[in-house]
C-alpha positions in Angstrom: -3.3 -15.7 -2.3 -2.5 -19.0 -0.8 -1.6 -18.4 2.5 -1.2 -20.2 6.1 -4.4 -22.7 5.1 -3.4 -22.9 1.5 -0.1 -24.3 1.9 -1.0 -26.8 4.8 -3.7 -28.2 2.4 -0.4 -28.4 -0.7 2.2 -29.5 2.4 -0.4 -32.0 3.7 -1.1 -33.9 -0.4 2.9 -33.4 -1.5 3.5 -36.0 2.5 0.6 -38.2 1.6 1.6 -38.9 -2.2 5.1 -38.4 -2.4 7.0 -39.2 0.9 9.2 -42.0 0.9 9.4 -42.2 -3.2 12.0 -41.7 -5.1 11.9 -38.7 -8.2 12.6 -40.9 -11.4 11.8 -37.9 -14.4 11.9 -34.2 -13.9 11.0 -32.0 -16.5 11.7 -28.3 -15.6 11.5 -25.7 -18.9 14.2 -22.5 -17.8 12.0 -19.6 -16.4 13.5 -15.7 -15.5 10.4 -15.4 -12.8 9.9 -18.3 -11.3 13.7 -20.1 -11.0 16.1 -17.4 -12.2 14.6 -14.2 -9.7 16.2 -16.5 -7.1 19.2 -17.2 -8.5 19.0 -21.0 -10.1 17.1 -22.2 -13.4 15.1 -24.7 -14.7 17.8 -27.1 -15.8 19.8 -26.8 -12.3 16.2 -28.0 -10.9 16.2 -31.2 -12.8 19.5 -31.9 -11.9 19.1 -31.5 -8.5 16.0 -33.3 -7.9 16.4 -36.0 -10.6 16.9 -39.7 -8.5 15.8 -38.1 -5.5 14.2 -39.6 -2.6 11.6 -37.2 -1.0 12.2 -38.0 2.9 10.0 -35.0 3.9 7.8 -32.4 3.8 7.5 -28.5 6.0 6.0 -25.5 5.6 6.5 -22.4 7.3 3.9 -19.6 6.6 3.6 -18.8 3.0 6.7 -21.1 1.9 7.0 -25.0 2.5 9.7 -27.0 0.7 10.9 -30.7 0.8 13.3 -32.7 2.1 15.7 -34.8 -0.5 18.1 -37.8 0.2 21.1 -35.4 -0.1 20.7 -31.2 -0.2 19.9 -29.4 -2.1 16.6 -29.0 -1.2 13.7 -27.4 -3.1 11.8 -24.6 -1.1 9.0 -22.8 -2.6 6.5 -20.4 -2.0 3.2 -20.4 -4.1 3.2 -15.9 -5.4 -0.7 -14.7 -5.8 -1.7 -17.7 -8.4 0.4 -20.5 -7.7 -0.4 -24.4 -6.8 0.7 -27.8 -6.9 -1.1 -30.3 -9.0 -1.3 -33.7 -8.3 -2.6 -36.2 -11.6 -6.2 -38.1 -10.9 -6.0 -36.5 -6.9 -8.5 -33.2 -5.9 -5.7 -30.4 -3.9 -7.7 -27.6 -4.8 -9.4 -25.6 -2.1 -13.1 -24.4 -3.2 -11.8 -21.1 -4.6 -9.2 -22.3 -6.3 -11.3 -24.8 -8.4 -14.4 -21.9 -8.8 -11.0 -20.1 -10.3 -10.0 -22.8 -12.6 -13.1 -23.8 -13.7 -12.0 -27.3 -12.2 -9.8 -28.3 -15.4 -8.1 -31.4 -15.2 -5.8 -31.5 -18.5 -2.8 -33.1 -17.6 -0.4 -31.4 -18.5 -2.3 -28.5 -16.9 -1.8 -24.9 -17.9 0.6 -22.6 -16.8 2.8 -25.7 -15.6 6.2 -24.7 -14.7 7.8 -28.0 -13.1 7.0 -31.4 -13.5 7.6 -34.4 -11.7 7.6 -38.3 -11.3 7.9 -40.7 -9.1 9.1 -44.6 -9.7 6.5 -46.0 -7.7 3.8 -48.4 -8.9 1.6 -46.6 -9.6 3.5 -44.1 -10.1 2.5 -40.1 -9.1 2.7 -37.3 -10.9 3.4 -34.0 -9.4 2.9 -30.8 -11.3 4.3 -26.9 -9.8 1.4 -24.6 -11.9 1.5 -20.5 -11.9 -0.4 -18.7 -14.2 1.2 -15.3 -13.6 4.5 -15.9 -12.0 4.6 -14.6 -8.7 5.5 -18.0 -7.0 9.3 -19.1 -6.5 11.1 -22.4 -6.8 14.8 -22.2 -5.8 17.6 -24.5 -4.2 18.6 -24.7 -0.6 22.1 -26.2 -0.1 22.0 -27.7 3.4 21.1 -30.5 5.7 17.8 -31.3 6.1 16.8 -30.3 9.3 18.8 -27.0 9.2 16.6 -26.0 6.3 15.0 -23.1 8.4 17.7 -21.9 9.6 18.8 -20.6 5.8 17.1 -18.1 3.7 14.5 -17.4 2.8 12.8 -18.7 6.3 15.8 -17.7 8.6 14.2 -13.6 7.9 10.7 -14.8 8.5 8.9 -14.9 12.0 7.0 -17.8 13.4 4.5 -19.7 12.1 1.5 -19.4 14.7 0.5 -23.5 14.0 4.0 -25.0 13.7 6.0 -22.7 16.6 4.0 -22.9 19.5 6.5 -22.7 21.9 7.4 -19.4 19.8 4.3 -17.9 19.3 3.2 -16.5 22.9 1.2 -14.1 24.0 4.5 -12.2 25.6 5.3 -12.1 22.1 3.0 -11.0 20.7 2.9 -8.2 23.3 6.5 -7.2 22.8 6.1 -6.8 19.0 2.8 -4.8 19.2 5.0 -2.1 21.8 8.3 -2.0 19.9 6.2 -0.9 16.5 4.1 2.0 15.8 2.0 1.1 12.3 -1.2 -0.3 12.4 -2.2 -3.9 13.2 -3.4 -5.0 10.4 0.0 -3.8 8.6 1.7 -5.6 11.6 0.3 -8.9 11.1 0.7 -9.3 6.9 4.5 -8.3 8.0 6.1 -11.4 7.3 9.2 -10.5 9.2 6.5 -10.8 12.3 4.5 -13.9 12.0 4.6 -15.9 9.4 1.5 -16.9 6.7 -0.5 -14.4 7.7 -2.2 -12.8 4.2 -5.1 -10.3 3.4 -8.1 -13.1 4.3 -6.9 -14.3 7.7 -5.7 -10.9 9.0 -9.4 -9.9 7.9 -10.5 -13.1 9.8 -8.4 -12.4 12.7 -9.8 -8.4 13.6 -13.1 -9.3 12.7 -12.6 -12.3 16.3 -11.2 -10.1 17.7 -13.6 -7.0 17.8 -11.2 -5.4 17.2 -9.9 -2.0 14.2 -7.3 -2.9 12.2 -6.4 1.2 11.7 -5.3 1.0 15.4 -1.7 1.5 16.4 -0.1 -1.7 17.2 0.8 -0.2 20.2 -2.1 1.5 21.3 -3.6 -1.4 22.2 -3.9 -2.4 26.5 -3.5 -6.0 28.0 -6.6 -7.1 27.7 -7.2 -6.3 23.8 -3.5 -7.6 23.1 -5.1 -11.4 24.7 -7.9 -11.4 22.8 -5.8 -10.9 19.5 -3.5 -13.4 20.5 -6.6 -16.1 21.3 -7.8 -14.9 17.8 -4.8 -15.4 16.0 -4.3 -19.0 17.1 -8.2 -19.9 16.5 -8.2 -18.7 13.4 -5.2 -19.9 11.7 -5.5 -23.3 13.7 -9.3 -23.5 12.2 -7.9 -22.9 8.9 -5.5 -25.2 9.0 -7.5 -28.1 10.8 -9.7 -27.9 7.5 -7.3 -27.6 4.9 -8.5 -24.1 3.7 -11.3 -25.5 2.1 -13.8 -22.4 3.2 -16.9 -25.1 3.0 -15.8 -26.3 6.3 -15.2 -23.0 8.0 -17.8 -21.9 11.0 -20.6 -20.2 9.5 -20.1 -16.8 11.9 -17.0 -16.3 9.6 -16.5 -13.2 7.4 -14.6 -15.3 5.6 -18.4 -16.1 4.1 -19.7 -12.9 3.1 -16.3 -10.4 2.9 -15.8 -11.4 -1.2 -18.9 -9.2 -2.5 -16.4 -5.9 -3.4 -17.0 -5.1 -6.7 -19.4 -7.6 -7.5 -23.1 -6.7 -8.9 -25.7 -8.5 -6.7 -23.2 -9.4 -3.6 -23.8 -8.7 -0.1 -23.0 -6.2 1.3 -24.2 -6.9 4.5 -24.0 -9.5 7.2 -27.2 -11.9 7.2 -27.8 -9.7 10.5 -28.0 -6.7 8.9 -24.1 -4.8 10.1 -22.6 -3.7 7.2 -19.8 -4.2 5.4 -17.3 -2.0 4.0 -13.7 -2.4 2.5 -11.1 0.4 4.0 -7.2 0.4 2.1 -5.1 -0.8 5.6 -1.3 -1.0 5.0 -1.3 -1.3 1.0 -3.9 -3.9 1.2 -8.0 -3.7 1.0 -9.2 -5.0 4.1 -12.6 -6.4 4.9 -14.7 -4.0 7.9 -17.7 -4.5 10.0 -17.9 -1.1 11.5 -20.6 -2.0 13.7 -18.6 -4.6 15.7 -15.0 -3.9 15.1 -14.4 -0.5 17.2 -11.4 2.0 17.1 -10.5 1.6 21.1 -7.0 4.0 20.5 -5.2 6.1 17.9 -5.5 4.9 14.0 -3.8 6.7 11.1 -7.1 8.8 10.6 -6.1 10.4 13.9 -2.4 10.9 12.8 -4.2 12.5 9.1 -6.4 15.0 11.4 -3.0 16.0 13.0 -1.4 17.1 10.1 -4.2 19.1 8.3 -5.6 20.4 10.9 -8.7 22.5 11.4 -8.8 25.9 9.0 -8.8 27.9 12.4 -5.5 26.6 13.5 -3.2 27.2 10.6 -5.4 30.1 9.1 -3.8 32.4 6.7 -3.3 35.6 8.0 -5.0 37.4 5.0 -8.7 35.5 6.1 -8.7 36.0 9.4 -11.7 36.9 9.6 -12.8 33.5 8.9 -11.5 31.9 11.8 -13.6 32.0 15.4 -12.9 32.0 18.3 -15.8 31.9 22.4 -15.2 35.2 23.9 -17.2 35.5 27.4 -19.5 32.1 25.5 -20.1 33.9 22.8 -18.6 32.8 19.3 -16.3 35.7 17.4 -14.6 35.9 14.2 -10.4 36.5 15.5 -10.7 39.9 13.0 -13.7 41.2 15.7 -11.1 40.4 18.7 -8.5 42.8 17.6 -10.7 44.9 16.4 -12.2 45.2 19.9 -8.9 44.8 21.5 -7.0 48.0 19.8 -7.5 51.2 19.3 -9.3 52.4 16.2 -6.9 53.8 13.4 -7.2 56.9 10.6 -7.6 55.5 7.3 -4.0 56.3 5.3 -5.2 58.6 2.9 -2.3 58.9 0.0 -1.4 62.8 0.0 0.3 63.7 -3.3 3.9 64.8 -3.9 4.4 68.7 -5.2 5.2 68.7 -8.8 9.1 69.5 -8.2 8.8 66.1 -6.9 7.5 64.1 -9.4 10.0 66.0 -12.1 12.7 65.0 -9.9 12.0 61.3 -9.5 11.1 61.0 -13.0 14.0 62.7 -14.3 16.2 59.7 -11.7 14.4 57.2 -13.5 15.1 58.4 -17.0 18.5 58.7 -16.0 18.3 54.7 -14.5 16.6 53.6 -18.0 19.7 53.0 -21.1 18.7 56.0 -23.4 18.7 55.9 -27.6 21.5 58.6 -28.5 19.9 61.4 -29.0 19.3 63.0 -32.9 21.3 65.5 -33.8 19.4 68.4 -34.1 19.4 72.0 -36.6 20.2 75.6 -35.0 16.8 76.0 -36.0 15.1 73.6 -34.3 16.9 75.0 -31.1 15.8 77.8 -31.2 12.3 77.2 -31.7 12.0 75.2 -28.6 13.7 78.3 -26.4 10.5 80.6 -27.4 8.5 80.7 -24.6 5.4 78.8 -25.8 1.8 80.6 -25.6 -1.2 79.4 -25.0 -3.3 78.7 -27.7 -6.6 79.8 -28.1 -9.3 78.4 -30.8 -7.8 76.2 -33.0 -5.2 75.9 -34.2 -4.3 77.0 -37.4 -2.2 75.1 -40.4 1.2 76.6 -41.4 0.9 75.4 -44.4 -2.7 76.6 -45.4 -1.0 80.2 -44.2 1.9 80.0 -46.4 -0.4 79.5 -49.4 -2.7 82.2 -48.8 0.5 84.3 -48.3 1.5 83.2 -51.7 
C-alpha cells in the first residue's frame, strides 16, 4: 500500500505539473467503489472539476488533495494499488514500475478518471487503481479549511508536515494512554498519519525495538529513541520521494521483501536472521538479534491466558503436576498422600436378598407395566404349587402322554 513517501511523490508531481493550470476536460466513468463508497459519483466529479483552476496540492499522511479555484475540492486516497500517472512523465517509484512492468500505454490500464488542461502543451493526468480500494471524494469547504473536514480531521498529525504538533511529548502521551503493541499504535492513522507496514517496520528496526512490545511499557529513553526514528525514517523517505534506490544501504527495506519468494535472502548481509511475525493483524519484518524485547509483549499475555498445566491441573490428573518439597520435586498426589492418614480401601458389601428384592419391586412399580393377561384357574393352581427341585434331565410331558396312550 502507498504510504507517506509514495503520497509525497504523487503530490510532488501534481504540484509540479498541475498547479496554476485550468482543467479543460474530465472523464470519470462511475465506479461504485472508488466514487460511490465516499458519497459521490463519476459524473458528479466531472461536473465539479471541469473548468476549475488548480490552486494548490497538499497531503496529510496517506491522503492528498487538489484545491480548486472554487469548492468542492478533490480529496483522494490511493488504497492498495492506486496511483497517479502523468502522460510522458515517469511518476512511478521503482517497485511500482516493477509491478506494472513499465507499461506506458495511454490511457493507462485501470484508469478511474482522466484530466486534461487547456495549457500548451497540455497536461494529461490519470488516476489508476487495479483493485479499486482507492477513494476519490468531493469536499465542499474553503480550500484553507480542507483539513478541518472529514476524512482529514479524524486522522492524526503527519510526522513530516505537522512538525509543530508531532513532538516527543505528543508521542509519549499517546503511548502511555494506550495498551496495544507499539507497531499497532504506529499503524493507527488516528494516532499518526502516513505510517504503513514497511515504514513501521523500518522505524522499529532503526530504533532497535520489538514491534510486539506494549506501547505503555517503554521507558522515557526508549520513547525518545522511537521519536527520533520516526522522524528520521519518515523525513528521509519523503525527501527521496519514495525512491527505494536512494534509501540508505543499512535500511531493512533493502532486504525485507523476501517472504515466500524462492531463493530470496532470509538474513541481512552481516548474517542476522530476518523473520516475519503478525502484529496488529499485519505481517511484520523483524531482526531478533537487533530488536530485543525490553518489556511486556503480546506473547506474555498469551502465557497468562494459558498458564502452565500445574497451575490449572485437572483434579483427575494431579499426579502430573510437580512441586518442590525440601529441595526435591514431588508430585502433588505424593504430597497429599504423605499429609493425610491412610485409609482402607472401600469394599462394596453385598446387600441382603430381601433388600434386593424390595428394591427390585420398587423399580417395577415405577416402571409402566403392560396390561396383565388373563390367566385360567388351572394356571393359577399350577403357579401356587411349590416347585420341587428337578433331578437329572427333565422329561418331556408330551412324550410321557404318548407312552400312556
